[in-house]
N, C-alpha and C positions, 0 to 999 in steps of 0.2 A: 552765897547761895549758888552762884554760877559754878564755883569750884566744886561744890558738892555734887551738882548735876553732872559735870564733866567726869568726875571720879567714878560716879555711879555708872555712867555710860561705859567708861573704859573697863570697869570691873565686869560688867555684863558681857561686854565684847570678849574679854579674856576667858570667861567661863564657856562661852559658846565655842570659841576656838579650841579650848581644852577638851570639851566634849567631842568635837569633830576629830581632833588628833587622836583621842583615845579610840574612837571607832575605827579610824584608819589603821591604827596599830593592831587592833584586834583582827582586822581583815588581813593585814600583812602576815600576822602570826599564823592565821588559819591557812593562808596560801602556802606559807613556808612549810607548815606541818604536812599539808597534802603533798607538796612536792617531795618532801623527805620520804614519805610513805611510798610514793611512786618510784623514787630512786631505789629504795630498799627492794621493792617488788621486781624492778628491772634487774637488780643485782642477783636476786634469787633465780630469775629466769635465765640469766646469762650463765650462772653456775650450773644450772640443770643442763643447759645446752652444751656446756663444756664437758660435763660428765657423759652425755650421750655421744658426743663426738669422739671422746676418748675411748668409749666402749666400742663404737663402730670401727675406729682406727685399729683397736686391739684385735677385733674380730677379722678385719681385713688382713692385718699382719699374720694372724694365725692361718687364715686361708691361703695366703701367699706361701707360708712355710709348708703347709700340707701339699700345695701344688708342686713346690720344688722337690719335696720328698718323693711324690708320685712320679714326677718327671725323671728323677734320679733312678728310682726303681725300674721305670720303663726302659731307661737306657741300659740298665744292668740286666734286663731280662727277668725281673721279679714279678710274679703273679700275685695278685691280692687274694687268690684262692676262692673267690666268690663267683666269678663269671666263667671259669673254665678255660681261660686263655691268658697268655702272658703278654710280654712286651711287644709293642709295635704291632698290635693285632691287625691294624689296617694294612700292614705290609705282608701279612701271612695269607696264603691263598689255599683253598681246599677245593678239590674237584674229583672227578673220577669217570669211569665208564664201565659198562657191563653188557652182557648179552646172554639171552636164553635161546637154546636151540631145540628143535624137535626134528629128529631124523627118522624117516619112514622109508627104509631101504631094504630092497630084496636082494639077497645074495644069489647071483646067477650061476655060481659053481655048484655042481651036484653035491648034496650033503652039507653045503655051507650054511652057517647060521645067519638068519636075517638080523638086521640092526634096526630095532624099533625102540627108541628111547628118547627121553627128554633130559636136558643137561643145562644147568646154569654154568656155561662154559668158562666165563671169566667175570670176576668181580674185582675191580681195580680202584684203589683210592689214590688220589694225587694230593701231595702236600708240597707247597713251595713257599719260599720266603725271600723278600727283597731286602737285603742288608743295606744297600745303597742303590742309587739309580744305575750303578754299573757292576754290582756284585749281587748274585742271587743264587738260590738253591732250588733244585727241582727234584722230585722223586715220585715214584709210583710203586705201590705195594700191591701184589696180585694174589688172589686166591683162585686157583684153577679147579674146575669141576666141583665147586661148592663145599667139598669136604676134604680136609687134609689130616694126615696121621697114619699110624700103622694100619696097613690093609685098606686104606681109603684110596680112592682113585685120584684125588687131587693133591696139590701142594701149595704152600705159601712161599713166595719168593719176591725178591726185589727185581722189578722190571728195569728200573733205572734210578740212580741217585747220584747227583753230581753238582758241583759248584761251577758257576759260569761267570767269567770275567770279561766285560766288554772292553775293547780297545778302540783306537781311532779308526775312522773310515769303515765302520761296519764289521771289523774283524773281532774275533772273540776266541777265548780259550775255555775249555771244559776239563774237569778232572773228577773222576769218580767212576761209577758204574754207567757205562755209555751204550746206547743203542748203536749198532754198527750201521753206517750209512750205505746201505745196499738195497738196490731196487727202490720200491715205494712203500710197501706195507710194513717193513721192519721198523721204520721210524714213525710212520703215521698209520696206526692200525685200529683206531676207534671204529666201532661197527657202522657208524653213520658216514664214514669216509670212503667206503669201498662197496662194490657190488658183490652179491652172493652171501648166503647165510654163513658158510664156512670160508675161511681164508683160502685163496687159491693154492693148489697143491704144490706149485713150484716154490712159493714162499714157505711152504711147510717142509718139503723134502730136500730141496737143493739149497735154498737160502733158509737157514733154520730159524725162521721167525717164531717167536720173538728172540732175537739173538743179541745178547749184551755181553760186553767184556769190560774189565777194569783197566783204567789207564788214563791217557791224556789225548785231547783232541784240539787241533788248532783250525779255526775256520777263517779262511781268507776270502773276503769279498772283493773280487778283482774289479768289478764294475757293477752297474745296476742289474745286469742280466747274467753275469758269469761269476761263479764262485768255486772254491776248491777246499777240501778238507783233508787233513793229514792226521793220522792216529798212530800212537804207540800204545799197544794194549796187551793184555793176556791173550793167549791163543786157545784154539780147540785142543782137545785131547781125545782123539779117536783111538779105537783099539781093534785088534784082530778078532777078538771075541764077538764084536758087533759088526764084523765085515767092513770095518773102517768107514761106517756110515757117518756122513757129516753131521746130521742132526743129533746123533747120539754122542757127539764129541763136545757138546756144550757143557761148560763147567758152572755157569751162572755165578762166577766170581765167588764161589764158596771154597775158601782155602785152595784156590786154583794155583796150579804150578805155574811158575814164571821162568822155567828153564829156557823155553823157546817162545819169546813174545811174537806177536804178529804186527806187521807194518801194513797200514792201509792208506790208500789215497782215493779220493773221489772227486770228479769234476762234474759240475752241474751247470746247465745253461737253461735259462728261462726267458725266452725272447718275447713271449706273449702271455697274457693272463690265461691260466689254465693249461699252459703248455710247458713241458719240461723234458729235457734230454739229459741223461746222466750216465756215467760209466765209473765202475769201481774196480780197483785192482788191490789184491791183498797177497802178501807173501809171509809164510811162516817156515822157519828153517827145519823144524821137525814137528809134524802135526800130531805126533804121539807124546810130545813133551819128553822125548828121550827115553821112553819106556819100551820101545820096540826097535831093535837094531835092524829089522827087515823093512822098516819104513823110513821115510825121510821128509823132504820139504813138501809143501803144498802151496799151490797158487790158485787164486780165485779171480775170475774175470766176469764182469757183468756189463750188460748194455740194456738200458731201459728208456722208454719214451712214452709220453702220454699227451693227449690233448683232450681236456675235459672242460668244455665251456659250461656256463650256467644253464643254458638250454641248447638243444640241438644235438647233432651227432658228435660222438667222441670215440676215442680209442685209447687203450693202454696195452703195452706189450713189454715183456721182460725176457731176456735171455741170460742164463748163468751157467758157468761151467767150472768145475774143479779138476785140477790135475795133481795127483799124489805120486811122489817118487817112491821107489823101493819095490823089492820083490814081493813083500807082504801084500800091499794093496793090489799089485798086478796079478797075484795068484787067484784073487777072487773077482777080478774085473773092476775093482774099486779105484783103480788108478785114474779113471775118468768117470766123473759124475756130472751129469748135464741135464738141463731142462729149459723149457720156454713156455710161454703162453701168450695168446693174443685175445684181446677182449674188446670187441666193438660194443658201443652202447648208444642209447638215444635218450636224452633228458627232455621229456615233453614240456615240463615246467619245473618250478622249484620243488614240487611235491612228488612227482612221479617220473620214474626212469626204468628203462628196460635194458637188458644186456644179454649177450651170448659170449661164451668163452670156450676156447680149445686149449688144453694144456697137455704137455708131454714131459715125462721125466724118467730118468734111468740112473740108479745109483751103482750100477755095475756095467756101465757103457763100454768099459775097456775089454770086455769079454764077449765072445760070440753067443753066450747063453741067452735064453729068452728072459730078459729082465726089463722090458719096456712097459711102461704104463702110459695110458692116455685117458683123458676125461673131457667130456663135453657137458657144458652147463648152459641152461637157459632160464632166465628168471626176471624178477621185478623187485624194485625197491620203492617203498612209499614213505615219504617224510612228512608226517603231520605237522611237524615243526622242525627247524633246521637240525636240532641235535637229538632227535628221536627218529628211529627208523623201524619199519616193519618190512620183512623180507620173505620171499618165497622163491624157490627155484627147483628145477628138475635136473638131475645128474645122470649121466650114462658113462660107465667106466669100461675100459678094456685093460685086462691085466694078464700077467704071465700065467702059464699053467700052474695049478696048485695054489694060486693066490686068490684071496677073496675078491669078488667083483661086485660092487654095490651099485644098483640102479634104483632110482626112486626120488622121493620128494623131501626137501628140507624146508622147514619153516623157522623163522627167527624174529626176535625183537631185540633192539639195542638202544642204548642211550649214552650220552656224554654230557657232562656239565662242568 
């Protein structure tokens, strides 16, 4: 009986344990199945992440490739044709200046015609480019008198176009169409930089502003205040038919003869802000470019000084004289052509300035004939902003017999950018 009871107890205990183990196995199976499902889900997510990363990487690689192509095109100067500008646009500079004049002048000579007109005298576009921090290009293209062509009063011409190379210690070289370093206005002639509606007559008749030649220039910066310039360029080509007048000898580097080049030297001293003294000497072995055996060498000498502070009294003065060799120039008195002006001014503030100017010139000073001109000017400049100017002046001329003599008022506006 006892054996039967013990056996029954053991059997019951085994069944209980069997049921418990079965439940545990079911739970373990369920957990393993859930874990497997989770692993499969993680694998799917990881695969998706890999695909996304590969797509992003591919796009990044394509973007890098496009960037490299654009950079290469930029270096080669290739434009994409959509924005209107090419390579290294940040290193290309655009600017310009212009001026509109109104002349209300009475002719003082009997029977002479008055001059009452308006004229957009100059429209100039500047284009420059920096190839490196030491090599650059500068240019100015000018339209004079608003309209050019057959029978029109104006013309289109290069005012300057040159490459510039910087050297050590502030020295530099230029090659191309160069403005001659004479006086002040020939190099710096934007309307907001000088007094008077019209450029002074010495810069027009004796120093033939704007005067440019083709060739080479070396700038030597001796120290902080002293510099020198040396030029080898094309020269003037005056003629007997135009009385050997200097201004009419400009060729503007348009298939200009290079039979007799010009040699020019200028020394400039700037001891104080707003102050400058300079002197120029030029020599040309034949000022007619060997087209007139009765003419010969020509020399130019100029002396210029100015003191123009930001405010207060100032003054500018220029003297220039030409000497032409040969019987041809001497026969009409053109062997000596000379002129000067002095211009005191007063800058009340950064916006308003007044000036007076007396100028004298004679393109036939080598003869005893009456050929002397003089002009007195009195006027005002108003700068509403630094690079915009409004001008008004009164002029009074004295001229030789038989020549027009204009007295009256000039009005003008000008800009630079």
